[in-house]
N, C-alpha and C positions, 0 to 999 in steps of 0.2 A: 358172267361179269365181262364187259370189253376191258382190254388193257388201256384204251384212251381214257384218260380222265376227262370230267365235264365240269365244264362252268356254267351257271346258271345266270344270266345276266339280265337284269331289268332296264327299262329305260334304253333299249339296244336301237332303237332306229334312227337315232341319231347322236352327233356330238361323242359324251365320252362313254357313252353304252356302247356306241356301234365301235368305235375304235378299241374299248375294252375287248369286246368278242372278238375282233381282228388280231388282236396282240396275243390272245389266249389259243386260237386257231393257228398261228405262227408258233406257237409253243407246243402243239400238238393235242391241244384240247378238243373235245367237240363240244359244242357250244346250243344252250338252249336259250332262244331269243324270244324275250317278251318287252311287247311295247303295244300301243294301240293302232299303228299304222302297219298296217298287213303287207302293202305294196313295200316300204322301204325294208320290212323284215324280209321279205322274199329278196329284194337286190341283196340285201347282207348275207344271206343264204348263198345266194350264187359266189358272191365274192369269197366265201368260206371255202365253199367246194373247190375254187381256183386255186386255194392256197393248200387243197389235200387233205382239208380236214371235212367234219359233217356237221349239221347241225338240226335243230328242231324249232319250228316257229309256233309260236304261242302268242297269236294276236287278239287282245282283248284290255278291258280297264280293269288296273288293280285296286282300285275303289270298290270293286267287287270280290269280296274275299271268296265266292264260290268259284270265280274265274281263277284267281290267284292259288287256290286249292288244286283246281284242275291241273294249273301249269305245272304244279309239282308231281301230280301224279303222271301226267303225260312224260316228265322227263324220267321219271322212275321206269315207266313201262318201255319207253324208247331204249334207255341207256342203260337201266340197272343200276346205276348209281351216281349221287351228285356228290362232287369234291368241293367246289367252290362256289359259293353264293354272294353274286356283288347286287347289293340294295341301291341301285343308281336312280330309279324312276323318280321324278320329283313333278309338282304341280305348284305353283305360284300364282297368286292374284296381288299385283300391286295395290297399296292402298294404306293408309293409315288405319288406326283400330278404331277411329272415329267412322271410318266409310266401309270396314269389312262387314259382311252379312254373315247369318250363321250358318247359310248353307254353302258359301266360300271357305269358311273358318273348317266346317266337317269336311269337305270336300279334299281339303288340304292336308287334314289330318292323315284321312283315311291313306291316302296316296304314299303321304311322306313319313309315314310313322306307323298306323296298324298295320297296314300290308307288309311294310318289311319286318314289323315283330313277327308276324304268323308265318312269312315265308322264312324267317329263320327257325322258328318253331320245327316247321314241317321238315324243312331243308337239313336240320339237324339231325332230324330223325333217320334220315337216310345216311347221313354220315356216321351216326354211332356204331353201326355193324362194323366199319373200318379202323376204326378208332382213330381217325383223323379227318380234319376237313377244314375249311376257313371260310368264315363270313365276314365280308367287309360292306360296312355302310358307309356309302358317299354322303358325307353332311357337308357342312358349310363352315367357313371361319364367321359367318355373320351368327353362328349360335354363341360366341363370343362377343360380339359387338352388339351394336343398336343403330341399325340403318333406319328405323323409325316408320318404314314402310310396305314391310310383308309381316305383320305379326304371325301370323298362322305359319308361315313358313319357317321363321326363326323359334317359335315352340316347337314345331315337330324336329328341326335338326338338333335343338338341345336335346330332346326327347331321344333322339338316335344315338347323341353321344352316351347318354345314362345308361341307354339298353346296352350299348355295348360292355359296359362296365360289368352290369348283370350277367349278361349271356356268358362273358368270360369266367366268370365265377362258377356258373353252373356247369357249362360244358369243357371247360378245361379238363377235369378228370378222366373225359373220356375222348381226349386227343385233340378238340377241337377249338382252333383258335378264333378270337373275336376282334374286330378292331373297327373303329371309326376315322375314317379320314375328313378332315376339316379344310375344304379346298377353298381357296380364294377364289380370283377373276380368273376366268377361262374362256377364251376363244370359241365361243359356242353361238349357236342361236339363241338360247337362253339368254345369255348375257348380253348380247344385242339387244333384245326385247327390253331389257332390264334398265340400260342407261341410255337408249336413243333418244331423240326428240324430234318433233317436226321439222322437215327442212334441213337437217342436220348432216353430215356424213357421218354414219354409224363407227367406221373404221377410224376417223380423224378424232372422234369422241372418246373411242376405245384407247387410242395412243397416249391422249393427252391426260386421260385419268390416270393411265399407267404410270405415265413420267410424273404425276404428281403424288402421288400416294404407295406406289409398290417401290421397294430397294431394289429388286432386280429391273425396275423401270419397263417391265411388260406384262402383259398378260400370258397365262399358260397355255400350251395348244393342247387339245384334246387327245392327241398320240403321245403326249409325255407322260401324262396322267394315267393314261393304260398303260404303260409300260412299269410305272411305277405300282398300279393296282397288283399287275403280274407279278411283279418281283415279291411283293408284300405276301401273295398268296403262296410264293414257292419254298422250298425249304430253307432259302438263304435268310428267310425271317421267321425259322421256325420256333425261335424262342420268345417271338414278340405277341402279345395278347394283352387285352383288356387295357388298350393305350388307344385315346384321341392324338392322331397324327396331324400337325398343321403342316399342308403343302398350300402355301400362298404367297411365295416370294418374298416372305416377310412383311406383308402389309398387316398382320395384328401386332406388329412391335413398332409400326411406323405413327408416331403419334401427331407429327407438324406435317403439312404437305410440303413437296419441295419448293415449289413456288413462293412460299413464305421463306423458306430456307435461302433460297438464291438471293431473295432481297436483302436480308439480312448479312448473309455470309458469302457473297458471290463467288469467291475464290475457292471457299471449300466445298460448293455445292455447283459447278458449272454446269451449263445447260447441255443435255444429250446431244 
């Protein structure tokens, strides 16, 4: 068994996933990189090698549980261990419950809930002999809110949160911690797709939205989320399990848009 710990990261081809893999590599981990885009994964593997670490690429669709199982088996064969699982992969179809079709619902739940559940099961089996390990589900603050335009995604993220409680109770006695991370607005391609509109500059739209709804007045960057994930996987968080952690810049507790507050109380809430 190699001395280097191993992080298994899904959705690793971009955004939070790629930044998380790089952060683990900087901390001395080998990384298993899972996503559909093989070209991007190979580019990430090159970056990880430049950091002095190693990686293994598994390109495929996590909606296919046979592929998901194969990725775990490949990780175990290549490295002999799995220390951290980051369930980050996501798929989302924008539309209301009136608009969504059954196949879109099924695809979302397969990627965002079913695959994470079984990856947790299989990776935990690899962690148990060492009696330590960490499973981190990348969820969303929207599991607690009601945006009204992505019902399958919201249902899946709520399921991830509940799954964290269940798995923490199951695996705690063998030293495996399980957490769910309720992320807010992140400056990634997926967030841009979520809020963009025809003919409008996306970056300007993102800034206006952050200023109006998020107390910290900005979107998070993928690399700062990655650093938080790596910290939570470390011994610095060794007594933390069975929790859903809000990492949203205060968005979940902001009931009134700042634009309205400024109209009512301009001296209390000046423009940024």
